[in-house]
N, CA, C and O atoms as a printed pandas DataFrame, in Angstrom:
     atom_number atom_name residue_name chain_id  residue_number  x_coord  y_coord  z_coord
0              1         N          MET        A               1    9.477  -16.277  -24.408
1              2        CA          MET        A               1    8.995  -17.638  -24.539
2              3         C          MET        A               1   10.163  -18.602  -24.377
3              4         O          MET        A               1   11.322  -18.251  -24.594
4              5         N          THR        A               2    9.832  -19.790  -24.000
5              6        CA          THR        A               2   10.878  -20.778  -23.782
6              7         C          THR        A               2   11.234  -21.484  -25.085
7              8         O          THR        A               2   10.536  -21.357  -26.091
8              9         N          ILE        A               3   12.315  -22.215  -25.047
9             10        CA          ILE        A               3   12.807  -22.927  -26.234
10            11         C          ILE        A               3   11.793  -23.961  -26.738
11            12         O          ILE        A               3   11.577  -24.020  -27.949
12            13         N          PRO        A               4   11.157  -24.782  -25.884
13            14        CA          PRO        A               4   10.180  -25.750  -26.425
14            15         C          PRO        A               4    8.999  -25.080  -27.133
15            16         O          PRO        A               4    8.475  -25.614  -28.111
16            17         N          VAL        A               5    8.591  -23.936  -26.649
17            18        CA          VAL        A               5    7.476  -23.237  -27.303
18            19         C          VAL        A               5    7.898  -22.765  -28.688
19            20         O          VAL        A               5    7.142  -22.913  -29.649
20            21         N          TRP        A               6    9.100  -22.197  -28.802
21            22        CA          TRP        A               6    9.596  -21.757  -30.102
22            23         C          TRP        A               6    9.772  -22.938  -31.050
23            24         O          TRP        A               6    9.493  -22.826  -32.244
24            25         N          THR        A               7   10.229  -24.056  -30.525
25            26        CA          THR        A               7   10.392  -25.253  -31.355
26            27         C          THR        A               7    9.042  -25.730  -31.876
27            28         O          THR        A               7    8.913  -26.096  -33.044
28            29         N          LEU        A               8    8.043  -25.723  -31.007
29            30        CA          LEU        A               8    6.702  -26.137  -31.410
30            31         C          LEU        A               8    6.142  -25.191  -32.473
31            32         O          LEU        A               8    5.589  -25.641  -33.477
32            33         N          LEU        A               9    6.283  -23.900  -32.256
33            34        CA          LEU        A               9    5.785  -22.934  -33.237
34            35         C          LEU        A               9    6.536  -23.022  -34.561
35            36         O          LEU        A               9    5.939  -22.842  -35.623
36            37         N          ALA        A              10    7.822  -23.294  -34.510
37            38        CA          ALA        A              10    8.618  -23.387  -35.732
38            39         C          ALA        A              10    8.297  -24.635  -36.538
39            40         O          ALA        A              10    8.607  -24.698  -37.727
40            41         N          SER        A              11    7.679  -25.630  -35.908
41            42        CA          SER        A              11    7.373  -26.864  -36.630
42            43         C          SER        A              11    6.160  -26.718  -37.550
43            44         O          SER        A              11    5.946  -27.573  -38.409
44            45         N          PHE        A              12    5.370  -25.669  -37.396
45            46        CA          PHE        A              12    4.204  -25.438  -38.242
46            47         C          PHE        A              12    4.607  -24.623  -39.465
47            48         O          PHE        A              12    4.336  -23.425  -39.541
48            49         N          THR        A              13    5.249  -25.277  -40.412
49            50        CA          THR        A              13    5.733  -24.581  -41.595
50            51         C          THR        A              13    4.878  -24.855  -42.827
51            52         O          THR        A              13    4.915  -24.090  -43.791
52            53         N          VAL        A              14    4.113  -25.937  -42.802
53            54        CA          VAL        A              14    3.297  -26.298  -43.955
54            55         C          VAL        A              14    1.844  -26.396  -43.490
55            56         O          VAL        A              14    1.556  -27.122  -42.538
56            57         N          PRO        A              15    0.932  -25.685  -44.137
57            58        CA          PRO        A              15   -0.464  -25.760  -43.719
58            59         C          PRO        A              15   -1.046  -27.147  -43.965
59            60         O          PRO        A              15   -0.615  -27.868  -44.865
60            61         N          MET        A              16   -2.019  -27.501  -43.159
61            62        CA          MET        A              16   -2.704  -28.784  -43.315
62            63         C          MET        A              16   -3.530  -28.745  -44.599
63            64         O          MET        A              16   -4.252  -27.781  -44.852
64            65         N          ARG        A              17   -3.420  -29.787  -45.394
65            66        CA          ARG        A              17   -4.153  -29.854  -46.666
66            67         C          ARG        A              17   -5.504  -30.506  -46.420
67            68         O          ARG        A              17   -5.577  -31.652  -45.974
68            69         N          ILE        A              18   -6.564  -29.777  -46.710
69            70        CA          ILE        A              18   -7.921  -30.308  -46.595
70            71         C          ILE        A              18   -8.540  -30.222  -47.981
71            72         O          ILE        A              18   -8.691  -29.132  -48.532
72            73         N          ASP        A              19   -8.895  -31.365  -48.542
73            74        CA          ASP        A              19   -9.495  -31.393  -49.873
74            75         C          ASP        A              19  -10.906  -30.823  -49.827
75            76         O          ASP        A              19  -11.411  -30.468  -48.763
76            77         N          THR        A              20  -11.525  -30.742  -50.979
77            78        CA          THR        A              20  -12.881  -30.203  -51.059
78            79         C          THR        A              20  -13.909  -31.281  -51.368
79            80         O          THR        A              20  -15.002  -30.972  -51.843
80            81         N          ASP        A              21  -13.574  -32.541  -51.106
81            82        CA          ASP        A              21  -14.567  -33.590  -51.315
82            83         C          ASP        A              21  -15.524  -33.606  -50.116
83            84         O          ASP        A              21  -15.216  -33.037  -49.069
84            85         N          PRO        A              22  -16.679  -34.256  -50.268
85            86        CA          PRO        A              22  -17.690  -34.211  -49.202
86            87         C          PRO        A              22  -17.200  -34.748  -47.849
87            88         O          PRO        A              22  -17.590  -34.218  -46.809
88            89         N          SER        A              23  -16.367  -35.772  -47.843
89            90        CA          SER        A              23  -15.914  -36.307  -46.559
90            91         C          SER        A              23  -14.973  -35.335  -45.840
91            92         O          SER        A              23  -14.912  -35.334  -44.610
92            93         N          SER        A              24  -14.252  -34.525  -46.579
93            94        CA          SER        A              24  -13.372  -33.536  -45.961
94            95         C          SER        A              24  -14.152  -32.388  -45.348
95            96         O          SER        A              24  -13.655  -31.706  -44.452
96            97         N          MET        A              25  -15.367  -32.170  -45.824
97            98        CA          MET        A              25  -16.178  -31.096  -45.269
98            99         C          MET        A              25  -16.657  -31.406  -43.853
99           100         O          MET        A              25  -17.225  -30.539  -43.188
100          101         N          LEU        A              26  -16.432  -32.636  -43.385
101          102        CA          LEU        A              26  -16.778  -32.966  -42.004
102          103         C          LEU        A              26  -15.917  -32.206  -41.008
103          104         O          LEU        A              26  -16.281  -32.092  -39.837
104          105         N          TRP        A              27  -14.774  -31.682  -41.460
105          106        CA          TRP        A              27  -13.945  -30.846  -40.599
106          107         C          TRP        A              27  -14.674  -29.557  -40.231
107          108         O          TRP        A              27  -14.276  -28.865  -39.293
108          109         N          LEU        A              28  -15.722  -29.237  -40.951
109          110        CA          LEU        A              28  -16.499  -28.040  -40.674
110          111         C          LEU        A              28  -17.317  -28.181  -39.384
111          112         O          LEU        A              28  -17.577  -27.187  -38.706
112          113         N          LEU        A              29  -17.719  -29.399  -39.046
113          114        CA          LEU        A              29  -18.586  -29.606  -37.883
114          115         C          LEU        A              29  -17.963  -29.153  -36.561
115          116         O          LEU        A              29  -18.620  -28.427  -35.815
116          117         N          PRO        A              30  -16.729  -29.546  -36.234
117          118        CA          PRO        A              30  -16.175  -29.054  -34.958
118          119         C          PRO        A              30  -16.057  -27.532  -34.912
119          120         O          PRO        A              30  -16.238  -26.926  -33.856
120          121         N          LEU        A              31  -15.760  -26.925  -36.035
121          122        CA          LEU        A              31  -15.665  -25.466  -36.086
122          123         C          LEU        A              31  -17.026  -24.829  -35.826
123          124         O          LEU        A              31  -17.124  -23.871  -35.059
124          125         N          VAL        A              32  -18.064  -25.347  -36.451
125          126        CA          VAL        A              32  -19.409  -24.804  -36.259
126          127         C          VAL        A              32  -19.866  -24.998  -34.816
127          128         O          VAL        A              32  -20.468  -24.097  -34.232
128          129         N          VAL        A              33  -19.588  -26.157  -34.242
129          130        CA          VAL        A              33  -19.968  -26.410  -32.848
130          131         C          VAL        A              33  -19.252  -25.438  -31.917
131          132         O          VAL        A              33  -19.871  -24.873  -31.015
132          133         N          ALA        A              34  -17.965  -25.240  -32.127
133          134        CA          ALA        A              34  -17.211  -24.320  -31.273
134          135         C          ALA        A              34  -17.739  -22.896  -31.400
135          136         O          ALA        A              34  -17.889  -22.198  -30.398
136          137         N          ILE        A              35  -18.019  -22.465  -32.616
137          138        CA          ILE        A              35  -18.544  -21.109  -32.816
138          139         C          ILE        A              35  -19.901  -20.955  -32.144
139          140         O          ILE        A              35  -20.154  -19.944  -31.489
140          141         N          ALA        A              36  -20.773  -21.941  -32.297
141          142        CA          ALA        A              36  -22.114  -21.853  -31.711
142          143         C          ALA        A              36  -22.063  -21.845  -30.189
143          144         O          ALA        A              36  -22.782  -21.073  -29.555
144          145         N          VAL        A              37  -21.231  -22.682  -29.595
145          146        CA          VAL        A              37  -21.144  -22.741  -28.132
146          147         C          VAL        A              37  -20.597  -21.433  -27.574
147          148         O          VAL        A              37  -21.143  -20.893  -26.612
148          149         N          VAL        A              38  -19.542  -20.928  -28.160
149          150        CA          VAL        A              38  -18.959  -19.678  -27.669
150          151         C          VAL        A              38  -19.917  -18.512  -27.875
151          152         O          VAL        A              38  -20.063  -17.667  -26.991
152          153         N          TYR        A              39  -20.567  -18.458  -29.023
153          154        CA          TYR        A              39  -21.513  -17.373  -29.282
154          155         C          TYR        A              39  -22.651  -17.397  -28.276
155          156         O          TYR        A              39  -22.988  -16.363  -27.697
156          157         N          LYS        A              40  -23.248  -18.566  -28.060
157          158        CA          LYS        A              40  -24.357  -18.657  -27.119
158          159         C          LYS        A              40  -23.904  -18.385  -25.693
159          160         O          LYS        A              40  -24.648  -17.788  -24.915
160          161         N          ALA        A              41  -22.703  -18.809  -25.337
161          162        CA          ALA        A              41  -22.204  -18.573  -23.978
162          163         C          ALA        A              41  -21.989  -17.089  -23.712
163          164         O          ALA        A              41  -22.115  -16.639  -22.573
164          165         N          THR        A              42  -21.671  -16.337  -24.741
165          166        CA          THR        A              42  -21.478  -14.906  -24.532
166          167         C          THR        A              42  -22.787  -14.122  -24.582
167          168         O          THR        A              42  -22.832  -12.985  -24.112
168          169         N          LYS        A              43  -23.843  -14.693  -25.132
169          170        CA          LYS        A              43  -25.100  -13.962  -25.292
170          171         C          LYS        A              43  -26.112  -14.201  -24.174
171          172         O          LYS        A              43  -26.988  -13.361  -23.970
172          173         N          VAL        A              44  -26.026  -15.311  -23.445
173          174        CA          VAL        A              44  -27.012  -15.581  -22.396
174          175         C          VAL        A              44  -26.506  -15.045  -21.063
175          176         O          VAL        A              44  -25.302  -15.004  -20.809
176          177         N          HIS        A              45  -27.449  -14.634  -20.216
177          178        CA          HIS        A              45  -27.076  -14.100  -18.910
178          179         C          HIS        A              45  -26.854  -15.209  -17.898
179          180         O          HIS        A              45  -25.978  -15.110  -17.040
180          181         N          GLN        A              46  -27.650  -16.266  -18.001
181          182        CA          GLN        A              46  -27.526  -17.396  -17.085
182          183         C          GLN        A              46  -27.616  -18.677  -17.907
183          184         O          GLN        A              46  -28.566  -18.877  -18.664
184          185         N          ILE        A              47  -26.623  -19.532  -17.749
185          186        CA          ILE        A              47  -26.586  -20.765  -18.537
186          187         C          ILE        A              47  -27.315  -21.871  -17.775
187          188         O          ILE        A              47  -26.863  -22.324  -16.723
188          189         N          ARG        A              48  -28.446  -22.292  -18.327
189          190        CA          ARG        A              48  -29.163  -23.461  -17.818
190          191         C          ARG        A              48  -28.922  -24.570  -18.829
191          192         O          ARG        A              48  -29.162  -24.366  -20.019
192          193         N          PRO        A              49  -28.457  -25.738  -18.397
193          194        CA          PRO        A              49  -27.991  -26.774  -19.334
194          195         C          PRO        A              49  -28.997  -27.152  -20.422
195          196         O          PRO        A              49  -28.626  -27.247  -21.592
196          197         N          ALA        A              50  -30.251  -27.367  -20.060
197          198        CA          ALA        A              50  -31.230  -27.817  -21.061
198          199         C          ALA        A              50  -31.496  -26.723  -22.095
199          200         O          ALA        A              50  -31.489  -26.988  -23.297
200          201         N          ALA        A              51  -31.727  -25.509  -21.632
201          202        CA          ALA        A              51  -32.015  -24.415  -22.555
202          203         C          ALA        A              51  -30.786  -24.072  -23.391
203          204         O          ALA        A              51  -30.903  -23.777  -24.580
204          205         N          PHE        A              52  -29.609  -24.111  -22.771
205          206        CA          PHE        A              52  -28.373  -23.804  -23.494
206          207         C          PHE        A              52  -28.123  -24.834  -24.590
207          208         O          PHE        A              52  -27.758  -24.476  -25.709
208          209         N          ALA        A              53  -28.320  -26.115  -24.269
209          210        CA          ALA        A              53  -28.117  -27.172  -25.261
210          211         C          ALA        A              53  -29.116  -27.038  -26.416
211          212         O          ALA        A              53  -28.759  -27.241  -27.577
212          213         N          LYS        A              54  -30.359  -26.698  -26.096
213          214        CA          LYS        A              54  -31.392  -26.546  -27.127
214          215         C          LYS        A              54  -31.062  -25.366  -28.049
215          216         O          LYS        A              54  -31.124  -25.494  -29.272
216          217         N          GLU        A              55  -30.717  -24.235  -27.465
217          218        CA          GLU        A              55  -30.408  -23.051  -28.267
218          219         C          GLU        A              55  -29.134  -23.250  -29.090
219          220         O          GLU        A              55  -29.054  -22.800  -30.233
220          221         N          THR        A              56  -28.142  -23.921  -28.510
221          222        CA          THR        A              56  -26.905  -24.181  -29.242
222          223         C          THR        A              56  -27.157  -25.138  -30.406
223          224         O          THR        A              56  -26.639  -24.929  -31.502
224          225         N          ALA        A              57  -27.944  -26.178  -30.177
225          226        CA          ALA        A              57  -28.264  -27.121  -31.251
226          227         C          ALA        A              57  -29.023  -26.428  -32.378
227          228         O          ALA        A              57  -28.790  -26.709  -33.553
228          229         N          LEU        A              58  -29.926  -25.527  -32.022
229          230        CA          LEU        A              58  -30.661  -24.776  -33.038
230          231         C          LEU        A              58  -29.720  -23.880  -33.841
231          232         O          LEU        A              58  -29.856  -23.770  -35.059
232          233         N          LEU        A              59  -28.776  -23.245  -33.169
233          234        CA          LEU        A              59  -27.811  -22.394  -33.867
234          235         C          LEU        A              59  -26.895  -23.227  -34.768
235          236         O          LEU        A              59  -26.594  -22.818  -35.889
236          237         N          ILE        A              60  -26.453  -24.386  -34.286
237          238        CA          ILE        A              60  -25.615  -25.274  -35.106
238          239         C          ILE        A              60  -26.377  -25.680  -36.365
239          240         O          ILE        A              60  -25.834  -25.642  -37.469
240          241         N          GLY        A              61  -27.635  -26.068  -36.190
241          242        CA          GLY        A              61  -28.449  -26.461  -37.340
242          243         C          GLY        A              61  -28.644  -25.330  -38.329
243          244         O          GLY        A              61  -28.564  -25.540  -39.540
244          245         N          SER        A              62  -28.899  -24.133  -37.826
245          246        CA          SER        A              62  -29.128  -23.010  -38.745
246          247         C          SER        A              62  -27.843  -22.619  -39.472
247          248         O          SER        A              62  -27.893  -22.258  -40.648
248          249         N          ILE        A              63  -26.701  -22.682  -38.801
249          250        CA          ILE        A              63  -25.434  -22.398  -39.479
250          251         C          ILE        A              63  -25.173  -23.434  -40.565
251          252         O          ILE        A              63  -24.767  -23.078  -41.671
252          253         N          MET        A              64  -25.400  -24.705  -40.266
253          254        CA          MET        A              64  -25.154  -25.766  -41.249
254          255         C          MET        A              64  -26.102  -25.642  -42.446
255          256         O          MET        A              64  -25.689  -25.860  -43.585
256          257         N          VAL        A              65  -27.356  -25.296  -42.198
257          258        CA          VAL        A              65  -28.303  -25.109  -43.307
258          259         C          VAL        A              65  -27.864  -23.943  -44.173
259          260         O          VAL        A              65  -27.892  -24.042  -45.400
260          261         N          PHE        A              66  -27.458  -22.838  -43.557
261          262        CA          PHE        A              66  -27.003  -21.677  -44.326
262          263         C          PHE        A              66  -25.776  -22.026  -45.159
263          264         O          PHE        A              66  -25.702  -21.658  -46.331
264          265         N          ILE        A              67  -24.813  -22.730  -44.569
265          266        CA          ILE        A              67  -23.599  -23.097  -45.307
266          267         C          ILE        A              67  -23.945  -24.022  -46.473
267          268         O          ILE        A              67  -23.392  -23.880  -47.564
268          269         N          THR        A              68  -24.852  -24.963  -46.247
269          270        CA          THR        A              68  -25.254  -25.883  -47.309
270          271         C          THR        A              68  -25.941  -25.142  -48.452
271          272         O          THR        A              68  -25.640  -25.387  -49.620
272          273         N          VAL        A              69  -26.856  -24.242  -48.125
273          274        CA          VAL        A              69  -27.555  -23.473  -49.164
274          275         C          VAL        A              69  -26.568  -22.590  -49.929
275          276         O          VAL        A              69  -26.629  -22.496  -51.155
276          277         N          ALA        A              70  -25.657  -21.944  -49.191
277          278        CA          ALA        A              70  -24.665  -21.095  -49.855
278          279         C          ALA        A              70  -23.764  -21.912  -50.774
279          280         O          ALA        A              70  -23.432  -21.465  -51.872
280          281         N          ALA        A              71  -23.364  -23.106  -50.336
281          282        CA          ALA        A              71  -22.515  -23.962  -51.170
282          283         C          ALA        A              71  -23.265  -24.409  -52.422
283          284         O          ALA        A              71  -22.688  -24.434  -53.509
284          285         N          LEU        A              72  -24.533  -24.758  -52.285
285          286        CA          LEU        A              72  -25.312  -25.177  -53.448
286          287         C          LEU        A              72  -25.507  -24.031  -54.436
287          288         O          LEU        A              72  -25.435  -24.243  -55.647
288          289         N          VAL        A              73  -25.750  -22.837  -53.944
289          290        CA          VAL        A              73  -25.891  -21.678  -54.833
290          291         C          VAL        A              73  -24.582  -21.407  -55.563
291          292         O          VAL        A              73  -24.578  -21.183  -56.773
292          293         N          LEU        A              74  -23.471  -21.427  -54.829
293          294        CA          LEU        A              74  -22.174  -21.195  -55.467
294          295         C          LEU        A              74  -21.838  -22.290  -56.470
295          296         O          LEU        A              74  -21.273  -22.008  -57.527
296          297         N          TYR        A              75  -22.179  -23.539  -56.150
297          298        CA          TYR        A              75  -21.958  -24.634  -57.094
298          299         C          TYR        A              75  -22.793  -24.420  -58.354
299          300         O          TYR        A              75  -22.322  -24.640  -59.470
300          301         N          GLY        A              76  -24.030  -23.993  -58.162
301          302        CA          GLY        A              76  -24.894  -23.735  -59.310
302          303         C          GLY        A              76  -24.373  -22.617  -60.189
303          304         O          GLY        A              76  -24.413  -22.723  -61.414
304          305         N          VAL        A              77  -23.886  -21.555  -59.585
305          306        CA          VAL        A              77  -23.328  -20.439  -60.356
306          307         C          VAL        A              77  -22.075  -20.890  -61.099
307          308         O          VAL        A              77  -21.896  -20.552  -62.269
308          309         N          ALA        A              78  -21.208  -21.647  -60.434
309          310        CA          ALA        A              78  -19.995  -22.141  -61.088
310          311         C          ALA        A              78  -20.341  -23.070  -62.242
311          312         O          ALA        A              78  -19.705  -23.008  -63.294
312          313         N          TRP        A              79  -21.336  -23.929  -62.064
313          314        CA          TRP        A              79  -21.766  -24.831  -63.134
314          315         C          TRP        A              79  -22.324  -24.037  -64.308
315          316         O          TRP        A              79  -22.050  -24.347  -65.468
316          317         N          LEU        A              80  -23.100  -23.023  -64.000
317          318        CA          LEU        A              80  -23.686  -22.201  -65.046
318          319         C          LEU        A              80  -22.598  -21.474  -65.838
319          320         O          LEU        A              80  -22.643  -21.447  -67.068
320          321         N          VAL        A              81  -21.643  -20.897  -65.158
321          322        CA          VAL        A              81  -20.603  -20.109  -65.823
322          323         C          VAL        A              81  -19.641  -20.996  -66.608
323          324         O          VAL        A              81  -19.235  -20.631  -67.711
324          325         N          THR        A              82  -19.268  -22.150  -66.065
325          326        CA          THR        A              82  -18.249  -22.966  -66.727
326          327         C          THR        A              82  -18.811  -23.945  -67.742
327          328         O          THR        A              82  -18.106  -24.321  -68.678
328          329         N          ASP        A              83  -20.064  -24.372  -67.588
329          330        CA          ASP        A              83  -20.606  -25.378  -68.502
330          331         C          ASP        A              83  -21.689  -24.844  -69.437
331          332         O          ASP        A              83  -21.682  -25.162  -70.626
332          333         N          GLN        A              84  -22.591  -24.062  -68.937
333          334        CA          GLN        A              84  -23.753  -23.671  -69.728
334          335         C          GLN        A              84  -23.520  -22.426  -70.588
335          336         O          GLN        A              84  -23.891  -22.413  -71.762
336          337         N          LEU        A              85  -22.923  -21.402  -70.030
337          338        CA          LEU        A              85  -22.700  -20.176  -70.819
338          339         C          LEU        A              85  -21.780  -20.383  -71.998
339          340         O          LEU        A              85  -22.079  -19.885  -73.083
340          341         N          PRO        A              86  -20.653  -21.106  -71.843
341          342        CA          PRO        A              86  -19.813  -21.336  -73.025
342          343         C          PRO        A              86  -20.519  -22.112  -74.121
343          344         O          PRO        A              86  -20.303  -21.855  -75.305
344          345         N          ALA        A              87  -21.360  -23.057  -73.736
345          346        CA          ALA        A              87  -22.100  -23.823  -74.741
346          347         C          ALA        A              87  -23.077  -22.928  -75.499
347          348         O          ALA        A              87  -23.278  -23.096  -76.702
348          349         N          MET        A              88  -23.680  -21.981  -74.790
349          350        CA          MET        A              88  -24.602  -21.054  -75.445
350          351         C          MET        A              88  -23.873  -20.050  -76.326
351          352         O          MET        A              88  -24.394  -19.632  -77.360
352          353         N          ALA        A              89  -22.650  -19.657  -75.911
353          354        CA          ALA        A              89  -21.884  -18.685  -76.674
354          355         C          ALA        A              89  -21.051  -19.340  -77.765
355          356         O          ALA        A              89  -20.527  -18.656  -78.645
356          357         N          GLY        A              90  -20.925  -20.665  -77.712
357          358        CA          GLY        A              90  -20.170  -21.378  -78.727
358          359         C          GLY        A              90  -18.671  -21.356  -78.517
359          360         O          GLY        A              90  -17.912  -21.562  -79.463
360          361         N          GLY        A              91  -18.233  -21.111  -77.295
361          362        CA          GLY        A              91  -16.794  -21.075  -77.023
362          363         C          GLY        A              91  -16.492  -21.573  -75.628
363          364         O          GLY        A              91  -17.324  -22.225  -74.996
364          365         N          SER        A              92  -15.311  -21.268  -75.156
365          366        CA          SER        A              92  -14.884  -21.671  -73.829
366          367         C          SER        A              92  -14.951  -20.495  -72.871
367          368         O          SER        A              92  -14.828  -19.338  -73.275
368          369         N          ALA        A              93  -15.148  -20.806  -71.599
369          370        CA          ALA        A              93  -15.186  -19.750  -70.589
370          371         C          ALA        A              93  -13.806  -19.234  -70.279
371          372         O          ALA        A              93  -13.662  -18.144  -69.724
372          373         N          PHE        A              94  -12.770  -20.007  -70.631
373          374        CA          PHE        A              94  -11.410  -19.611  -70.290
374          375         C          PHE        A              94  -10.543  -19.556  -71.506
375          376         O          PHE        A              94   -9.358  -19.239  -71.407
């Protein structure tokens, strides 16, 4: 590899900090779109623009719904374990 490539790679020493607030979760959208487009492009034999766009949009929607449901379930479990169980047991979870 050349010197500029090594310099560029060496500059990535600190990972990008992404918070867990709702506005930071918008970073998930480009990732989901990229995954859906690549997945659909590898699964179809012939790409027709209208059908490809429809199937990709459906896959993007289903991935986002699954992620949302999974996040809500995990939030509910965390709320139950950290707030409700200690109150019922009369102590702290930690």
